[in-house]
C-alpha positions in Angstrom: 0.1 -0.2 0.1 2.8 2.4 0.8 4.4 1.8 -2.5 1.4 2.5 -3.9 0.7 5.4 -2.1 4.8 6.4 -3.0 4.7 6.1 -6.8 1.5 7.8 -7.0 3.2 10.2 -5.7 6.4 10.5 -8.1 4.1 10.8 -11.0 1.9 13.4 -9.3 5.1 14.9 -8.8 6.4 14.8 -11.8 3.0 15.2 -13.9 3.0 19.2 -11.8 6.5 19.4 -13.5 5.1 19.5 -17.2 3.9 22.6 -18.6 1.3 20.0 -20.3 1.1 18.4 -17.0 -0.2 21.8 -15.5 -2.8 22.6 -18.7 -4.4 19.2 -18.2 -4.2 19.1 -14.6 -6.3 22.8 -14.8 -8.0 21.0 -17.9 -9.7 17.7 -15.6 -10.2 19.8 -12.6 -12.5 22.7 -14.2 -14.8 19.6 -16.2 -14.5 17.2 -13.1 -16.0 21.0 -11.0 -18.1 21.5 -14.0 -20.3 17.5 -13.3 -19.9 17.9 -9.9 -22.2 21.3 -10.3 -24.7 20.4 -12.1 -25.0 16.7 -10.7 -25.7 18.6 -7.0 -27.7 21.3 -8.3 -30.5 18.8 -9.7 -30.8 17.2 -5.9 -30.3 19.0 -3.8 -33.3 21.5 -1.9 -33.2 24.8 -0.8 -31.8 24.9 2.5 -29.0 22.5 1.1 -27.3 24.3 -1.4 -26.4 26.7 0.8 -22.9 24.6 1.3 -22.7 24.2 -2.4 -22.2 28.2 -2.7 -19.8 28.2 -0.2 -17.8 25.3 -2.1 -18.5 27.2 -5.2 -16.8 30.9 -4.0 -14.3 28.6 -2.5 -13.3 25.9 -4.8 -11.8 28.3 -7.0 -9.6 29.8 -4.8 -8.1 26.9 -4.0 -7.7 26.0 -7.5 -6.4 29.9 -7.8 -3.9 28.8 -4.9 -2.8 25.6 -6.2 -2.1 27.0 -9.7 -0.1 30.1 -8.5 2.1 27.6 -5.5 2.8 26.5 -9.6 3.9 29.5 -11.0 6.1 30.5 -8.1 7.6 26.7 -7.7 8.5 25.6 -11.1 8.6 28.6 -13.4 10.8 27.2 -15.6 9.1 24.6 -16.9 5.9 26.7 -18.3 8.3 27.7 -21.3 10.3 26.5 -23.9 12.6 26.8 -25.5 11.1 29.0 -28.3 10.5 31.6 -25.6 14.3 32.6 -25.7 16.9 34.4 -27.5 18.5 31.4 -27.4 18.8 27.6 -26.7 21.8 28.9 -23.9 19.5 31.4 -23.1 16.5 29.2 -22.4 19.1 26.9 -20.7 20.7 28.9 -18.6 17.1 29.8 -17.1 15.9 26.5 -16.4 19.9 26.7 -14.1 18.6 30.4 -12.5 15.3 28.4 -11.8 16.8 25.5 -9.9 19.9 27.6 -8.2 16.9 29.3 -6.7 14.3 26.6 -5.6 17.3 24.4 -3.6 18.6 28.0 -1.6 15.7 28.9 -1.0 14.8 25.2 0.4 18.3 25.6 2.1 19.9 23.1 0.6 22.8 23.9 -1.2 25.1 20.7 -0.9 21.9 18.9 -3.1 22.6 21.9 -5.8 26.1 21.5 -5.9 25.6 17.8 -6.7 22.9 18.4 -9.2 24.6 20.9 -11.5 28.6 20.0 -10.7 29.1 16.9 -10.1 31.8 16.6 -7.4 33.6 20.3 -7.8 34.1 22.4 -6.1 34.6 26.5 -7.9 37.8 28.0 -7.1 39.9 31.1 -8.9 42.4 31.4 -7.1 43.8 33.3 -3.5 43.9 36.1 -4.5 41.2 36.0 -8.1 43.5 34.6 -10.1 45.1 31.9 -11.4 49.1 32.2 -11.7 50.8 32.9 -14.5 47.4 31.8 -16.4 45.8 35.2 -18.7 42.7 35.4 -19.4 42.9 36.8 -23.0 41.1 36.9 -26.3 38.9 38.9 -29.1 36.0 39.1 -26.0 37.8 37.8 -23.0 34.9 39.5 -20.5 32.3 38.0 -21.9 33.5 34.2 -20.7 34.4 33.4 -17.3 37.4 31.3 -15.7 38.4 29.7 -12.3 39.1 26.5 -10.9 36.8 23.5 -10.4 38.7 21.0 -8.0 37.4 17.4 -7.3 37.2 15.6 -4.5 39.9 13.2 -4.8 42.1 16.5 -5.0 42.5 16.3 -8.9 42.8 20.1 -10.4 41.7 21.3 -13.9 41.0 24.9 -15.2 37.6 25.5 -17.2 36.4 29.0 -19.5 33.2 29.3 -19.5 30.7 31.4 -22.4 29.0 34.7 -20.5 25.6 34.5 -22.3 26.0 35.2 -26.1 29.7 35.8 -27.0 31.0 37.9 -30.0 34.3 36.8 -30.0 36.7 34.2 -28.9 38.6 34.2 -25.0 41.1 31.7 -24.3 43.0 31.5 -21.0 46.9 31.4 -21.7 50.2 32.0 -20.5 53.6 31.8 -22.7 57.4 31.2 -21.9 60.3 31.9 -22.9 61.6 29.2 -26.5 64.9 29.1 -24.8 65.4 25.3 -24.0 63.7 24.7 -27.0 64.9 26.3 -29.9 65.9 24.0 -33.0 63.5 21.1 -31.5 60.2 20.2 -31.9 58.2 20.5 -29.8 54.8 18.0 -28.1 52.1 19.7 -26.4 49.5 17.2 -24.7 47.1 18.0 -22.8 42.7 16.6 -22.0 40.1 18.4 -22.2 36.1 17.9 -22.2 33.1 20.2 -23.0 29.2 21.4 -22.3 26.8 22.5 -24.6 30.4 24.0 -27.1 28.0 25.8 -30.1 30.8 27.0 -32.4 34.2 26.1 -31.6 37.3 25.1 -28.5 40.8 24.6 -29.1 44.0 24.1 -27.0 46.6 26.3 -28.9 50.0 26.3 -29.1 52.6 29.7 -31.4 55.9 30.4 -31.4 56.6 33.5 -32.2 60.3 35.6 -33.4 61.4 38.6 -31.9 59.5 41.1 -33.7 56.7 39.5 -31.9 55.7 37.7 -35.4 54.2 34.0 -35.1 57.0 31.4 -37.3 54.6 28.2 -35.8 51.1 27.8 -35.7 48.5 25.6 -34.6 44.6 26.2 -33.0 43.1 23.1 -33.8 40.4 24.6 -35.8 40.5 21.9 -38.6 40.1 19.5 -36.2 37.6 21.6 -33.0 36.2 19.8 -29.4 32.1 20.8 -30.0 29.5 20.0 -28.3 29.7 17.9 -25.2 32.8 15.1 -24.9 33.9 13.6 -22.0 37.5 13.6 -21.3 39.9 12.9 -24.0 43.9 13.7 -24.6 44.5 16.1 -28.0 48.5 17.2 -29.1 49.9 19.7 -31.0 53.3 19.6 -31.9 55.5 22.0 -33.8 58.6 23.0 -34.6 60.7 25.7 -32.4 63.2 27.2 -35.4 66.4 28.6 -33.9 64.8 32.3 -33.8 61.8 32.3 -31.3 61.7 33.9 -28.7 58.8 33.2 -27.2 55.8 30.1 -27.5 52.2 31.1 -26.3 49.7 28.3 -25.5 46.7 27.9 -23.3 42.8 26.8 -24.6 40.4 28.8 -26.8 36.3 29.2 -26.5 34.2 30.5 -29.1 31.1 30.9 -28.2 28.5 29.6 -25.7 28.8 26.9 -23.8 32.1 25.8 -21.2 35.0 24.0 -22.0 37.1 21.9 -18.6 41.4 21.5 -18.7 44.2 19.4 -17.2 47.0 17.7 -17.4 49.8 19.7 -19.8 53.0 18.6 -20.7 55.5 19.1 -23.2 58.0 17.2 -24.6 60.7 17.5 -27.0 60.2 14.8 -30.2 62.4 13.6 -32.8 61.2 15.1 -36.2 59.4 11.5 -37.3 57.0 12.8 -35.6 54.1 14.6 -38.0 53.4 18.4 -37.1 50.1 19.3 -36.4 50.4 23.1 -37.3 52.7 25.5 -39.4 52.8 28.7 -40.9 53.9 28.3 -44.0 54.0 31.5 -46.5 54.2 30.9 -50.3 56.5 31.9 -53.0 53.7 34.0 -54.9 50.7 35.4 -54.4 48.1 33.5 -55.0 44.2 33.9 -56.3 44.8 36.7 -57.2 40.7 36.0 -59.1 39.4 35.2 -56.6 38.8 31.8 -58.4 39.9 29.5 -56.4 
């Protein structure tokens, strides 16, 4: 008996959180109410109709109260993606609604587990990540930080704010002295959530005048959509005249990417380069037909 009541309660709760469920609920209530009133009115005497009058007044108030409670408790379920500027706007609203609900229930740990899993978020003791710089076309449209799992594993992340008009990156730069004349491989791992346009690790080798002599940003093999932890590699030559090496992860458009486990190692010339900057011997495609 208790199992049956529990199952009924679970179904009713799920039903009440659906927009169609809410509409169907009130259609059934109105139809049942009309049928009940019609049937009772035919059988009651004048003296017995007074309780019915009270019922006629009180029942709509009760229904209105239930409807108001559903709207205030589950506002996100009364709207569809088509009512918003974008899917991301819709999903963000749903997430914010969930956060508000958990906070009003003073159960922040449940919200933490539901949205972030076993990760906590920080951005360093002084509000920044040592050695790293947020940059890009529109860096203000992106949020960066670190995600620390319960097992102590730490990753960085970059996350869009709204609908960015450019790209953002978390990056750093170091001297090329130790790698001049060598072939350098950078490897790192990343996972993504809802990357609309693309994301990718990148590495650039610069000469003293800040001109790039080799570069790869994974645009030909981008990270898109939602992916699990995957290891990626970039291999570039570091010419003798190199001065600096810059690297990082970029995100272009809505979404979020977590990344970790950077590693740099010198490899043999048998390892294939993943990106290069080539200057042609002569002008190309001057008539724009190719």
